C-alpha positions in Angstrom: 27.7 -38.8 35.6 31.2 -37.7 34.7 32.3 -38.1 31.1 35.8 -39.0 30.4 38.1 -36.8 28.5 38.2 -39.0 25.4 34.4 -39.0 25.1 34.4 -35.2 25.3 37.1 -35.0 22.5 35.1 -37.4 20.3 31.9 -35.4 20.8 33.8 -32.1 20.0 35.2 -33.7 16.8 31.8 -35.0 15.7 30.3 -31.6 16.1 33.2 -29.9 14.4 32.8 -32.2 11.4 29.0 -31.6 11.3 29.6 -27.8 11.4 32.2 -28.0 8.6 29.7 -29.9 6.5 27.0 -27.3 7.1 29.4 -24.5 6.2 30.4 -26.3 3.0 26.7 -26.8 2.1 25.9 -23.1 2.7 28.9 -22.0 0.7 27.7 -24.1 -2.2 24.2 -22.7 -2.0 25.2 -19.0 -2.1 27.9 -19.2 -4.7 27.4 -16.5 -7.4 27.7 -19.0 -10.2 25.0 -21.2 -8.7 22.7 -18.3 -8.0 23.1 -17.1 -11.6 22.4 -20.5 -13.0 19.3 -20.8 -10.8 18.1 -17.4 -11.9 18.7 -18.3 -15.6 16.9 -21.6 -15.2 13.9 -19.9 -13.5 13.7 -17.2 -16.2 13.9 -19.8 -19.0 11.2 -22.0 -17.4 9.0 -18.9 -16.9 9.4 -17.8 -20.5 8.6 -21.3 -21.7 5.1 -21.0 -20.3 2.7 -20.2 -23.2 1.0 -17.3 -21.4 4.2 -15.6 -20.7 5.9 -16.3 -24.0 3.0 -15.0 -26.1 2.5 -12.0 -23.9 6.2 -11.0 -24.4 5.9 -11.6 -28.1 2.8 -9.4 -28.2 4.5 -6.6 -26.3 7.5 -6.8 -28.6 5.4 -6.6 -31.7 3.5 -3.6 -30.2 6.7 -1.8 -29.5 8.0 -2.4 -33.0 4.8 -1.2 -34.5 4.8 1.9 -32.4 8.5 2.6 -33.4 7.7 2.1 -37.1 4.7 4.4 -36.8 6.8 7.1 -35.1 9.6 6.8 -37.7 7.2 6.9 -40.7 5.3 10.0 -39.6 
């Protein structure tokens, strides 16, 4: 079955458009601003968990107490 030249051109154009859409989507996914925003959101969501939040607060208090102890000796 022989395809005519116009059908081949339409097929190439369709695949070119699909490839361009894929490249645009990949570019948007790996943009530095988006990656930074995603990391910031993940960190915020992780910190909002009570176990993590209170653990970080406890460690910070411990560090402050150790520093005060060292300074006052």
